[in-house]
N, CA, C and O atoms as a GROMACS GRO file, in nm:
protein
  420
    1MET      N    1  -1.292  -0.345  -0.130
    1MET     CA    2  -1.197  -0.188  -0.217
    1MET      C    3  -1.213  -0.086  -0.047
    1MET      O    4  -1.318  -0.051   0.008
    2LEU      N    5  -1.110  -0.068  -0.014
    2LEU     CA    6  -1.077   0.068   0.083
    2LEU      C    7  -1.135   0.158   0.063
    2LEU      O    8  -1.140   0.175  -0.059
    3LYS      N    9  -1.218   0.275   0.146
    3LYS     CA   10  -1.236   0.441   0.100
    3LYS      C   11  -1.135   0.469   0.038
    3LYS      O   12  -1.150   0.495  -0.082
    4THR      N   13  -1.009   0.472   0.092
    4THR     CA   14  -0.973   0.588   0.018
    4THR      C   15  -0.896   0.521  -0.144
    4THR      O   16  -0.868   0.591  -0.241
    5GLU      N   17  -0.883   0.416  -0.136
    5GLU     CA   18  -0.889   0.327  -0.283
    5GLU      C   19  -0.953   0.370  -0.375
    5GLU      O   20  -0.904   0.422  -0.475
    6LYS      N   21  -1.109   0.350  -0.345
    6LYS     CA   22  -1.200   0.408  -0.404
    6LYS      C   23  -1.203   0.557  -0.438
    6LYS      O   24  -1.223   0.573  -0.558
    7LEU      N   25  -1.191   0.660  -0.377
    7LEU     CA   26  -1.147   0.801  -0.352
    7LEU      C   27  -1.034   0.810  -0.455
    7LEU      O   28  -1.071   0.839  -0.568
    8GLU      N   29  -0.912   0.793  -0.438
    8GLU     CA   30  -0.849   0.770  -0.549
    8GLU      C   31  -0.902   0.713  -0.732
    8GLU      O   32  -0.875   0.769  -0.839
    9LYS      N   33  -0.963   0.620  -0.714
    9LYS     CA   34  -0.984   0.590  -0.847
    9LYS      C   35  -1.030   0.650  -0.900
    9LYS      O   36  -0.983   0.670  -1.012
   10THR      N   37  -1.180   0.737  -0.852
   10THR     CA   38  -1.257   0.830  -0.861
   10THR      C   39  -1.231   0.949  -0.927
   10THR      O   40  -1.280   0.996  -1.030
   11LEU      N   41  -1.122   1.001  -0.828
   11LEU     CA   42  -1.009   1.114  -0.770
   11LEU      C   43  -0.972   1.050  -0.959
   11LEU      O   44  -1.021   1.094  -1.063
   12ASN      N   45  -0.938   1.013  -0.953
   12ASN     CA   46  -0.839   0.992  -1.119
   12ASN      C   47  -0.835   0.975  -1.231
   12ASN      O   48  -0.738   0.990  -1.305
   13TRP      N   49  -0.980   0.929  -1.266
   13TRP     CA   50  -1.134   0.905  -1.356
   13TRP      C   51  -1.166   0.996  -1.348
   13TRP      O   52  -1.228   1.020  -1.452
   14LEU      N   53  -1.168   1.121  -1.254
   14LEU     CA   54  -1.219   1.308  -1.266
   14LEU      C   55  -1.149   1.353  -1.343
   14LEU      O   56  -1.188   1.393  -1.452
   15LEU      N   57  -1.033   1.356  -1.305
   15LEU     CA   58  -0.949   1.436  -1.354
   15LEU      C   59  -0.885   1.343  -1.547
   15LEU      O   60  -0.849   1.411  -1.643
   16SER      N   61  -0.890   1.215  -1.548
   16SER     CA   62  -0.837   1.197  -1.670
   16SER      C   63  -0.965   1.260  -1.795
   16SER      O   64  -0.946   1.286  -1.914
   17VAL      N   65  -1.114   1.274  -1.699
   17VAL     CA   66  -1.201   1.285  -1.846
   17VAL      C   67  -1.238   1.395  -1.820
   17VAL      O   68  -1.338   1.418  -1.887
   18SER      N   69  -1.192   1.536  -1.714
   18SER     CA   70  -1.221   1.661  -1.740
   18SER      C   71  -1.073   1.716  -1.792
   18SER      O   72  -1.073   1.830  -1.838
   19LEU      N   73  -0.908   1.624  -1.787
   19LEU     CA   74  -0.847   1.655  -1.865
   19LEU      C   75  -0.835   1.602  -2.044
   19LEU      O   76  -0.757   1.652  -2.125
   20ALA      N   77  -0.909   1.520  -2.065
   20ALA     CA   78  -0.924   1.503  -2.222
   20ALA      C   79  -1.064   1.611  -2.238
   20ALA      O   80  -1.029   1.698  -2.318
   21LEU      N   81  -1.179   1.632  -2.202
   21LEU     CA   82  -1.245   1.759  -2.261
   21LEU      C   83  -1.192   1.898  -2.309
   21LEU      O   84  -1.206   1.963  -2.413
   22LEU      N   85  -1.116   1.919  -2.171
   22LEU     CA   86  -1.098   2.052  -2.168
   22LEU      C   87  -0.906   2.018  -2.305
   22LEU      O   88  -0.825   2.112  -2.297
   23ALA      N   89  -0.887   1.966  -2.348
   23ALA     CA   90  -0.780   1.940  -2.500
   23ALA      C   91  -0.831   1.932  -2.530
   23ALA      O   92  -0.834   2.034  -2.598
   24LEU      N   93  -1.020   1.814  -2.581
   24LEU     CA   94  -1.023   1.837  -2.691
   24LEU      C   95  -1.092   1.937  -2.779
   24LEU      O   96  -1.098   1.946  -2.901
   25SER      N   97  -1.167   2.046  -2.630
   25SER     CA   98  -1.219   2.161  -2.649
   25SER      C   99  -1.114   2.252  -2.716
   25SER      O  100  -1.152   2.315  -2.815
   26SER      N  101  -0.954   2.272  -2.663
   26SER     CA  102  -0.858   2.321  -2.718
   26SER      C  103  -0.844   2.356  -2.772
   26SER      O  104  -0.845   2.476  -2.798
   27LEU      N  105  -0.796   2.191  -2.872
   27LEU     CA  106  -0.760   2.104  -3.006
   27LEU      C  107  -0.877   2.175  -3.135
   27LEU      O  108  -0.834   2.235  -3.234
   28VAL      N  109  -1.044   2.150  -3.103
   28VAL     CA  110  -1.113   2.214  -3.181
   28VAL      C  111  -1.084   2.333  -3.232
   28VAL      O  112  -1.062   2.375  -3.346
   29PHE      N  113  -1.087   2.380  -3.126
   29PHE     CA  114  -1.054   2.542  -3.144
   29PHE      C  115  -0.917   2.592  -3.191
   29PHE      O  116  -0.911   2.685  -3.272
   30SER      N  117  -0.820   2.540  -3.149
   30SER     CA  118  -0.706   2.535  -3.230
   30SER      C  119  -0.691   2.538  -3.363
   30SER      O  120  -0.666   2.632  -3.438
   31ILE      N  121  -0.708   2.433  -3.381
   31ILE     CA  122  -0.762   2.388  -3.549
   31ILE      C  123  -0.854   2.451  -3.668
   31ILE      O  124  -0.867   2.460  -3.790
   32SER      N  125  -0.919   2.494  -3.521
   32SER     CA  126  -1.046   2.585  -3.731
   32SER      C  127  -0.971   2.703  -3.691
   32SER      O  128  -0.944   2.768  -3.792
   33GLY      N  129  -0.927   2.757  -3.588
   33GLY     CA  130  -0.884   2.908  -3.577
   33GLY      C  131  -0.727   2.892  -3.697
   33GLY      O  132  -0.713   2.976  -3.785
   34LEU      N  133  -0.614   2.767  -3.681
   34LEU     CA  134  -0.486   2.780  -3.748
   34LEU      C  135  -0.520   2.815  -3.875
   34LEU      O  136  -0.473   2.907  -3.942
   35SER      N  137  -0.622   2.720  -3.910
   35SER     CA  138  -0.732   2.663  -4.088
   35SER      C  139  -0.836   2.797  -4.130
   35SER      O  140  -0.872   2.846  -4.237
   36GLY      N  141  -0.858   2.820  -4.017
   36GLY     CA  142  -0.944   2.916  -4.093
   36GLY      C  143  -1.094   2.910  -4.092
   36GLY      O  144  -1.161   3.009  -4.120
   37ILE      N  145  -1.131   2.829  -4.070
   37ILE     CA  146  -1.285   2.740  -4.006
   37ILE      C  147  -1.280   2.844  -3.945
   37ILE      O  148  -1.198   2.917  -3.889
   38ALA      N  149  -1.467   2.830  -3.985
   38ALA     CA  150  -1.597   2.960  -3.890
   38ALA      C  151  -1.599   2.817  -3.844
   38ALA      O  152  -1.546   2.728  -3.910
   39LEU      N  153  -1.666   2.793  -3.720
   39LEU     CA  154  -1.695   2.721  -3.681
   39LEU      C  155  -1.856   2.725  -3.598
   39LEU      O  156  -1.845   2.792  -3.496
   40PRO      N  157  -1.960   2.687  -3.612
   40PRO     CA  158  -2.082   2.683  -3.565
   40PRO      C  159  -2.094   2.781  -3.422
   40PRO      O  160  -2.031   2.799  -3.317
   41ASP      N  161  -2.190   2.821  -3.475
   41ASP     CA  162  -2.197   2.889  -3.302
   41ASP      C  163  -2.216   2.774  -3.251
   41ASP      O  164  -2.112   2.713  -3.225
   42TRP      N  165  -2.373   2.691  -3.214
   42TRP     CA  166  -2.396   2.618  -3.149
   42TRP      C  167  -2.303   2.511  -3.124
   42TRP      O  168  -2.332   2.417  -3.050
   43LEU      N  169  -2.171   2.524  -3.193
   43LEU     CA  170  -2.031   2.438  -3.133
   43LEU      C  171  -1.971   2.528  -3.030
   43LEU      O  172  -1.962   2.486  -2.915
   44VAL      N  173  -1.924   2.663  -3.064
   44VAL     CA  174  -1.852   2.695  -2.992
   44VAL      C  175  -1.886   2.666  -2.852
   44VAL      O  176  -1.827   2.596  -2.770
   45ARG      N  177  -2.016   2.751  -2.842
   45ARG     CA  178  -2.090   2.800  -2.643
   45ARG      C  179  -2.163   2.635  -2.644
   45ARG      O  180  -2.253   2.605  -2.566
   46THR      N  181  -2.116   2.553  -2.732
   46THR     CA  182  -2.125   2.417  -2.619
   46THR      C  183  -2.008   2.370  -2.582
   46THR      O  184  -2.000   2.308  -2.476
   47LEU      N  185  -1.870   2.393  -2.679
   47LEU     CA  186  -1.700   2.333  -2.636
   47LEU      C  187  -1.717   2.452  -2.540
   47LEU      O  188  -1.686   2.400  -2.433
   48GLY      N  189  -1.753   2.606  -2.508
   48GLY     CA  190  -1.746   2.700  -2.426
   48GLY      C  191  -1.806   2.623  -2.310
   48GLY      O  192  -1.721   2.579  -2.232
   49VAL      N  193  -1.909   2.601  -2.286
   49VAL     CA  194  -1.993   2.546  -2.136
   49VAL      C  195  -1.893   2.371  -2.149
   49VAL      O  196  -1.889   2.310  -2.042
   50VAL      N  197  -1.836   2.315  -2.245
   50VAL     CA  198  -1.785   2.249  -2.154
   50VAL      C  199  -1.665   2.243  -2.070
   50VAL      O  200  -1.635   2.168  -1.977
   51GLY      N  201  -1.594   2.357  -2.139
   51GLY     CA  202  -1.407   2.385  -2.092
   51GLY      C  203  -1.477   2.482  -1.967
   51GLY      O  204  -1.406   2.524  -1.875
   52ILE      N  205  -1.582   2.505  -1.973
   52ILE     CA  206  -1.648   2.588  -1.786
   52ILE      C  207  -1.681   2.513  -1.707
   52ILE      O  208  -1.665   2.510  -1.585
   53LEU      N  209  -1.738   2.440  -1.787
   53LEU     CA  210  -1.762   2.236  -1.666
   53LEU      C  211  -1.647   2.210  -1.624
   53LEU      O  212  -1.646   2.220  -1.501
   54SER      N  213  -1.555   2.183  -1.664
   54SER     CA  214  -1.427   2.109  -1.679
   54SER      C  215  -1.404   2.125  -1.638
   54SER      O  216  -1.387   2.033  -1.557
   55LEU      N  217  -1.338   2.298  -1.578
   55LEU     CA  218  -1.250   2.342  -1.478
   55LEU      C  219  -1.266   2.289  -1.353
   55LEU      O  220  -1.221   2.189  -1.299
   56PRO      N  221  -1.338   2.374  -1.319
   56PRO     CA  222  -1.378   2.332  -1.203
   56PRO      C  223  -1.343   2.218  -1.114
   56PRO      O  224  -1.292   2.235  -1.003
   57VAL      N  225  -1.387   2.043  -1.193
   57VAL     CA  226  -1.383   1.924  -1.185
   57VAL      C  227  -1.209   1.863  -1.144
   57VAL      O  228  -1.191   1.766  -1.070
   58THR      N  229  -1.124   1.921  -1.193
   58THR     CA  230  -0.981   2.017  -1.287
   58THR      C  231  -0.902   2.040  -1.152
   58THR      O  232  -0.816   1.984  -1.084
   59ILE      N  233  -0.969   2.138  -1.152
   59ILE     CA  234  -0.884   2.205  -1.000
   59ILE      C  235  -0.960   2.074  -0.899
   59ILE      O  236  -0.886   1.994  -0.841
   60TYR      N  237  -1.093   2.064  -0.888
   60TYR     CA  238  -1.106   2.003  -0.768
   60TYR      C  239  -1.049   1.867  -0.737
   60TYR      O  240  -1.012   1.834  -0.624
   61SER      N  241  -1.045   1.805  -0.823
   61SER     CA  242  -0.957   1.640  -0.809
   61SER      C  243  -0.832   1.679  -0.802
   61SER      O  244  -0.768   1.587  -0.751
   62THR      N  245  -0.744   1.795  -0.835
   62THR     CA  246  -0.605   1.807  -0.844
   62THR      C  247  -0.552   1.852  -0.707
   62THR      O  248  -0.438   1.832  -0.666
   63VAL      N  249  -0.688   1.941  -0.619
   63VAL     CA  250  -0.618   2.014  -0.508
   63VAL      C  251  -0.686   1.828  -0.384
   63VAL      O  252  -0.630   1.797  -0.279
   64LYS      N  253  -0.787   1.759  -0.437
   64LYS     CA  254  -0.780   1.652  -0.359
   64LYS      C  255  -0.674   1.573  -0.347
   64LYS      O  256  -0.632   1.542  -0.236
   65LYS      N  257  -0.583   1.504  -0.531
   65LYS     CA  258  -0.546   1.387  -0.507
   65LYS      C  259  -0.418   1.516  -0.420
   65LYS      O  260  -0.388   1.486  -0.304
   66MET      N  261  -0.350   1.654  -0.483
   66MET     CA  262  -0.279   1.695  -0.350
   66MET      C  263  -0.223   1.650  -0.206
   66MET      O  264  -0.122   1.598  -0.158
   67LEU      N  265  -0.414   1.725  -0.146
   67LEU     CA  266  -0.313   1.698  -0.064
   67LEU      C  267  -0.395   1.558   0.100
   67LEU      O  268  -0.421   1.565   0.221
   68ALA      N  269  -0.405   1.418  -0.053
   68ALA     CA  270  -0.392   1.317  -0.019
   68ALA      C  271  -0.294   1.274  -0.014
   68ALA      O  272  -0.269   1.170   0.046
   69ALA      N  273  -0.198   1.352  -0.086
   69ALA     CA  274  -0.037   1.292  -0.082
   69ALA      C  275   0.030   1.364   0.045
   69ALA      O  276   0.115   1.301   0.108
   70LYS      N  277   0.001   1.471   0.077
   70LYS     CA  278   0.049   1.550   0.176
   70LYS      C  279   0.007   1.456   0.334
   70LYS      O  280   0.075   1.442   0.436
   71SER      N  281  -0.135   1.402   0.299
   71SER     CA  282  -0.157   1.366   0.458
   71SER      C  283  -0.081   1.205   0.523
   71SER      O  284  -0.038   1.105   0.466
   72PRO      N  285  -0.090   1.236   0.634
   72PRO     CA  286   0.026   1.110   0.711
   72PRO      C  287  -0.049   0.982   0.718
   72PRO      O  288   0.024   0.899   0.772
   73ALA      N  289  -0.139   0.944   0.694
   73ALA     CA  290  -0.122   0.871   0.622
   73ALA      C  291  -0.131   0.783   0.517
   73ALA      O  292  -0.176   0.668   0.507
   74GLN      N  293  -0.073   0.870   0.431
   74GLN     CA  294  -0.033   0.787   0.282
   74GLN      C  295   0.097   0.785   0.287
   74GLN      O  296   0.143   0.733   0.185
   75ALA      N  297   0.205   0.832   0.388
   75ALA     CA  298   0.298   0.844   0.414
   75ALA      C  299   0.379   0.723   0.376
   75ALA      O  300   0.335   0.684   0.268
   76PRO      N  301   0.478   0.645   0.418
   76PRO     CA  302   0.553   0.501   0.409
   76PRO      C  303   0.623   0.513   0.549
   76PRO      O  304   0.703   0.601   0.578
   77LYS      N  305   0.577   0.397   0.640
   77LYS     CA  306   0.645   0.388   0.741
   77LYS      C  307   0.730   0.370   0.773
   77LYS      O  308   0.780   0.421   0.873
   78SER      N  309   0.819   0.228   0.641
   78SER     CA  310   0.976   0.258   0.709
   78SER      C  311   1.052   0.239   0.533
   78SER      O  312   1.000   0.155   0.461
   79VAL      N  313   1.122   0.287   0.501
   79VAL     CA  314   1.213   0.259   0.352
   79VAL      C  315   1.268   0.129   0.372
   79VAL      O  316   1.336   0.096   0.469
   80PRO      N  317   1.219   0.025   0.229
   80PRO     CA  318   1.234  -0.115   0.224
   80PRO      C  319   1.375  -0.172   0.229
   80PRO      O  320   1.438  -0.070   0.261
   81GLY      N  321   1.435  -0.236   0.222
   81GLY     CA  322   1.571  -0.267   0.240
   81GLY      C  323   1.622  -0.182   0.348
   81GLY      O  324   1.712  -0.265   0.366
   82ALA      N  325   1.639  -0.124   0.405
   82ALA     CA  326   1.701  -0.089   0.509
   82ALA      C  327   1.668  -0.130   0.681
   82ALA      O  328   1.658  -0.038   0.762
   83ARG      N  329   1.657  -0.239   0.714
   83ARG     CA  330   1.620  -0.264   0.852
   83ARG      C  331   1.792  -0.357   0.867
   83ARG      O  332   1.888  -0.423   0.826
   84GLY      N  333   1.714  -0.282   0.967
   84GLY     CA  334   1.878  -0.304   1.083
   84GLY      C  335   1.997  -0.150   1.057
   84GLY      O  336   2.097  -0.111   1.118
   85THR      N  337   1.941  -0.110   0.967
   85THR     CA  338   1.994   0.047   0.936
   85THR      C  339   2.007   0.101   1.091
   85THR      O  340   2.118   0.120   1.140
   86ALA      N  341   1.862   0.128   1.179
   86ALA     CA  342   1.833   0.187   1.334
   86ALA      C  343   1.948   0.178   1.372
   86ALA      O  344   2.026   0.271   1.352
   87LYS      N  345   2.002   0.020   1.459
   87LYS     CA  346   2.036  -0.055   1.504
   87LYS      C  347   2.215  -0.061   1.423
   87LYS      O  348   2.318  -0.101   1.477
   88LYS      N  349   2.201  -0.020   1.322
   88LYS     CA  350   2.439   0.048   1.292
   88LYS      C  351   2.327   0.237   1.334
   88LYS      O  352   2.227   0.171   1.362
   89ILE      N  353   2.318   0.265   1.338
   89ILE     CA  354   2.312   0.503   1.404
   89ILE      C  355   2.319   0.413   1.469
   89ILE      O  356   2.392   0.332   1.412
   90LYS      N  357   2.271   0.361   1.597
   90LYS     CA  358   2.263   0.327   1.805
   90LYS      C  359   2.436   0.309   1.800
   90LYS      O  360   2.501   0.398   1.854
   91LYS      N  361   2.523   0.174   1.723
   91LYS     CA  362   2.619   0.144   1.752
   91LYS      C  363   2.699   0.266   1.757
   91LYS      O  364   2.756   0.300   1.861
   92ASN      N  365   2.704   0.334   1.648
   92ASN     CA  366   2.794   0.383   1.547
   92ASN      C  367   2.809   0.546   1.682
   92ASN      O  368   2.909   0.610   1.714
   93LYS      N  369   2.640   0.564   1.735
   93LYS     CA  370   2.638   0.702   1.815
   93LYS      C  371   2.707   0.611   1.902
   93LYS      O  372   2.807   0.679   1.924
   94LYS      N  373   2.726   0.494   1.973
   94LYS     CA  374   2.806   0.489   2.087
   94LYS      C  375   2.936   0.471   2.087
   94LYS      O  376   3.020   0.502   2.172
   95ARG      N  377   2.949   0.400   1.951
   95ARG     CA  378   3.102   0.420   1.911
   95ARG      C  379   3.218   0.624   1.842
   95ARG      O  380   3.323   0.673   1.800
   96GLY      N  381   3.121   0.640   1.872
   96GLY     CA  382   3.148   0.759   1.873
   96GLY      C  383   3.090   0.831   1.668
   96GLY      O  384   3.065   0.936   1.610
   97ILE      N  385   3.098   0.707   1.646
   97ILE     CA  386   3.134   0.773   1.421
   97ILE      C  387   2.944   0.859   1.395
   97ILE      O  388   2.824   0.840   1.413
   98ARG      N  389   3.006   0.920   1.362
   98ARG     CA  390   2.907   1.000   1.270
   98ARG      C  391   2.876   1.001   1.149
   98ARG      O  392   2.914   1.107   1.098
   99ASN      N  393   2.795   0.896   1.035
   99ASN     CA  394   2.771   0.898   0.951
   99ASN      C  395   2.610   0.943   0.933
   99ASN      O  396   2.518   0.860   0.938
  100ASN      N  397   2.593   1.064   0.914
  100ASN     CA  398   2.490   1.135   0.903
  100ASN      C  399   2.377   1.044   0.750
  100ASN      O  400   2.255   1.051   0.757
  101TRP      N  401   2.451   0.962   0.621
  101TRP     CA  402   2.432   0.965   0.552
  101TRP      C  403   2.304   0.804   0.589
  101TRP      O  404   2.232   0.742   0.511
  102LEU      N  405   2.329   0.788   0.742
  102LEU     CA  406   2.267   0.654   0.740
  102LEU      C  407   2.162   0.646   0.825
  102LEU      O  408   2.098   0.544   0.852
  103LYS      N  409   2.147   0.754   0.867
  103LYS     CA  410   2.026   0.823   0.875
  103LYS      C  411   1.846   0.806   0.832
  103LYS      O  412   1.808   0.906   0.771
  104ILE      N  413   1.766   0.731   0.848
  104ILE     CA  414   1.666   0.749   0.843
  104ILE      C  415   1.529   0.803   0.911
  104ILE      O  416   1.461   0.744   0.995
  105THR      N  417   1.510   0.919   0.860
  105THR     CA  418   1.376   1.012   0.816
  105THR      C  419   1.239   0.991   0.809
  105THR      O  420   1.164   1.082   0.773
   0.00000   0.00000   0.00000
């Protein structure tokens, strides 16, 4: 397994676990608030700490994934199914035909 694939797997796992913990704690708080159930103090504090610890993990993994997506190593080098298009553009330029939709960036 390549280093980038392992990092991506780890980031996906961290992001999913931290989002699940945040969702669980906010769901418990929402249900108890709407139903009027008073939660014990230890549960409120525990869920608060879990939420506070999950937020930086979520932010870190999201930023890391966004930066990895913008890096040039992750960008595709060619478009599938576009073979010969560059040759067509060169031929059309020689002929003086302008087809901007054929250009591959």
